[in-house]
N, C-alpha and C positions, 0 to 999 in steps of 0.2 A: 196829278202833280200834288205833292204835299204842300201844306200851308207855308212851311219854311222855304221851299223852293220858290213859291209865288212871292213871298216876302223878299227873297233875294233878287228876283227879277224887278220888283218894285223899287228896291234900293238902287239898282243899276239905272233904272229909268229916272229916278229923282236926281241921281248924280249927273246924268247926261243933261238934265234940265237946269243944272247949275246949283242945285241944293247941296249944302255942305253935309253930306252923309257918307257913311263908309261901313266897312265890314272889318271886324277883327279877323285877320287872316295870317296864317303861318304855314310855311312849307317845311315840315320836319316830321320825322318819325321818332324823334328822341323824346322820351317821357317827360324830362324836365322842361323842355321847350314847350311841349303841349300843355303841361300843367301851368306854366307861367302864363300862357295865353288864356287858359280857362280862368285863372284868377283875374286877369285883366277884364274879361267879359262880365264876371260876376258883379252885380250891383248896377249894371247898365241894362237898358232895355234893348239889347242887341243879341247877336248870335255870333258863333265862331265858325270860321271856315278853316279846316285843317287839310292840307294836301301833303302827299308824299311823292317823291320822284320815282321813276322806274329804276333808278340806280339804288335807292334806299330799300324799296320793297318790290319784290317780284316773285314769280312762281318757284324760284329756287332759293329764296331767302334774301336776295339783294345784299347790300353792304351791311345791313343790320341783322340779318338772319330772320327777318320777318316776311311772311308770305301775305298776299293780299287778304285772305280771309281773317288774318289776325289783326290787321291794321284797324278796322272799325271797332273791334272788341277792345283794343288798347285805348283808343281815343274816347269812346263812350264810357268805358270803365273809369278812366281818369276823370272825365266830366262828372259822372254821377257821384264819384267819391268826394268831389269838391263841391257838390251841390248844384251843378249846372245840368239842367234837364237835357236828356238826349235829343229832345225835339228842338233844341236850340243849337244843334251841331250840324254842320254841312261838311261832308267829306268829298275829296276830289283828288285828282292827280295832276302833277305839274311836270313839264319837260318830258312828256310821255313820248314814246316812240321806240324805235329799235336800237337804242343806245348800246345795250349789252350785246346785241346781235349784229352790229354794223359790219363786222368783218366776215359774216357768213353770207352765202348765196341765199336768196329769198326762200327757196324751197327748204333749206335746212333751218332757217330762222323760225319758220312757222311750226315745224314739227314739235319743238319742246312745248309750245303753247297748247297745241291740240291734244297732246298725249300726257298732260299732267293733270290727273283727275283731282277734283276738289279745289283747284286753285285757278281763280280768274287771272288772266294775264293783264298786265298794265297796258298792253297794246290795245286791249278792249277794256277800257276802264269802266268800272261800274260806279254809279252815283247812288249811294246807299241811303235809304230811308232809315234813320238811326233808331226809329221806334220798332223796327223789325229787321234785325241785322241779317236775316236769312234772305230777304227779298230786295234786290236792287230796284230802284225807282225806274231807271232806264239804263241801257248800256249804249255807249257811244263808241263806235270804232274810231280809232285814232290813225 
């Protein structure tokens, strides 16, 4: 587990113990929202959690036209451009699940995921180590 993920766990434990700590967190794939969040984190001794929903980003491009492999590149690229080191960024997914495929039988809903090369599906969201965008830290089925 990366140092930042361990730090994230420690932050949660401190919060549960009643300490006034938190994480700068945003659920958006919009560059301006992400950049504003990055600017908030700069100057603090913290880190940034950026999540996208399965509606915003999926293997077909979601509502933004962005596929999962592009989301980490966008976030880390913006962070580095503004001076926030990639090792201070945590990526995740929110409201994951079969939202886009709700009207399909399970057998049909799974096919697009398994037959789309080069694109992780948000139904199996990958938590990326932002120092190496090619390698997920772990994958968690949703």
